C-alpha positions in Angstrom: 136.0 -99.9 -32.6 139.6 -100.6 -31.8 141.0 -104.0 -32.5 142.3 -106.0 -29.6 145.9 -106.7 -30.1 146.9 -110.0 -28.8 150.1 -109.7 -26.8 152.3 -112.6 -26.5 154.2 -113.0 -23.3 157.9 -113.1 -23.7 159.7 -115.2 -21.1 163.1 -114.1 -20.0 165.2 -117.1 -19.0 167.1 -116.7 -15.7 170.9 -116.0 -16.1 172.0 -118.1 -13.2 175.7 -117.1 -13.5 174.8 -113.4 -13.2 172.3 -113.9 -10.5 174.5 -116.1 -8.3 177.6 -113.9 -8.9 175.6 -110.8 -7.9 174.4 -112.5 -4.7 178.0 -113.6 -4.0 179.4 -110.1 -4.3 176.6 -108.6 -2.2 177.2 -111.2 0.6 181.0 -110.7 0.4 180.5 -106.9 0.6 178.4 -107.3 3.7 181.0 -109.6 5.3 183.7 -107.1 4.6 181.8 -104.1 5.9 180.8 -105.9 9.1 184.4 -107.1 9.4 183.3 -110.8 9.6 186.1 -111.6 7.2 189.4 -109.9 7.8 191.9 -112.3 6.1 192.4 -111.5 2.4 193.3 -115.2 1.7 189.9 -116.3 3.1 188.2 -113.7 1.1 189.8 -114.7 -2.2 189.1 -118.4 -1.4 185.4 -117.7 -0.8 185.3 -115.6 -3.9 186.9 -118.3 -6.1 184.7 -121.1 -4.7 181.6 -119.0 -5.0 182.3 -118.2 -8.7 183.1 -121.8 -9.4 179.7 -122.8 -7.8 177.9 -120.2 -9.9 179.6 -121.4 -13.0 178.7 -125.0 -12.3 175.0 -124.1 -11.7 175.0 -122.1 -15.0 176.4 -125.1 -16.9 173.9 -127.5 -15.4 171.0 -125.0 -16.2 172.2 -124.8 -19.8 172.4 -128.6 -20.2 168.9 -129.0 -18.7 167.5 -126.4 -21.1 169.1 -128.3 -24.0 170.8 -125.3 -25.4 
């Protein structure tokens, strides 16, 4: 009779910086393709603010986890 192997479930913590940065680049890509944003300065500003927001969320998540 085969022994039942107890499998422990490994949890993968969410990498908020990577997740939010990916979403930001997808949204910016859609905005560029649909020509909703045509001014490069606006695009750079949105990119910088989006990455700053993603970094802030990542820092807060790390502090909350206590790491």
